[in-house]
C-alpha positions in Angstrom: -0.1 0.1 -0.2 1.1 3.1 -0.5 1.2 6.5 2.3 0.7 9.5 0.3 2.2 13.2 1.6 1.4 16.3 0.4 3.5 19.5 1.7 1.1 22.4 1.5 4.0 24.7 2.1 5.4 23.5 -0.9 2.0 22.6 -2.8 0.8 25.5 -5.8 -2.1 23.8 -7.0 -1.0 23.3 -10.3 -3.8 20.5 -10.6 -1.3 18.2 -12.3 -2.0 15.0 -9.4 -5.1 15.5 -10.1 -5.1 15.4 -14.2 -2.6 11.9 -13.7 -4.8 10.6 -10.8 -7.8 12.0 -10.4 -9.2 9.4 -8.1 -6.6 9.8 -5.9 -6.2 14.0 -5.7 -8.2 16.5 -5.9 -7.6 20.4 -5.0 -9.5 21.5 -1.6 -11.3 25.1 -1.3 -7.7 27.0 -1.0 -6.5 25.4 -4.2 -4.3 22.9 -2.7 -3.8 19.2 -3.4 -5.6 17.3 -1.0 -5.4 13.0 -1.0 -8.9 12.0 -0.8 -8.6 8.4 -1.8 -4.8 6.9 -1.4 -6.5 4.1 -3.6 -8.5 5.3 -5.9 -5.8 5.3 -9.3 -3.4 2.3 -9.8 0.4 2.6 -8.1 2.0 3.2 -11.6 -0.8 6.8 -12.0 0.2 7.7 -8.3 3.5 7.8 -9.1 3.2 9.9 -12.8 1.1 12.6 -10.1 4.2 12.7 -8.3 7.2 12.9 -10.9 4.6 15.3 -11.9 4.6 17.6 -9.1 5.9 21.2 -10.2 6.8 22.0 -7.3 7.9 18.2 -6.0 5.1 18.6 -2.9 4.1 15.1 -2.7 5.8 12.1 -1.3 5.1 8.6 -1.7 6.1 5.9 0.5 5.1 2.0 -0.2 3.6 0.9 3.3 4.2 -2.9 3.8 0.8 -4.1 5.3 2.0 -8.4 5.6 0.8 -9.0 9.0 3.6 -10.6 11.2 3.2 -14.5 11.4 2.1 -15.0 7.6 3.6 -18.6 7.5 7.3 -17.0 5.6 10.1 -19.0 6.3 11.5 -16.1 8.5 8.4 -16.5 10.3 8.6 -20.3 11.0 12.7 -19.9 12.1 11.5 -18.0 15.1 
């Protein structure tokens, strides 16, 4: 899963993020980007939106949501 963060001090409200990933981003009443649904678009579209931000205000971090003890070999060896 992706964790999306927007630096509102850097956001210039260009709308590029909304263009590339409209299910994920929108502009609020102040004209700045907000995340409306972090799973609203495929990961590749979100990455394009991040790369297309002219002020580099958007950052994305991959968050591993695999629960501990899922049966992987590292869990079995404990």
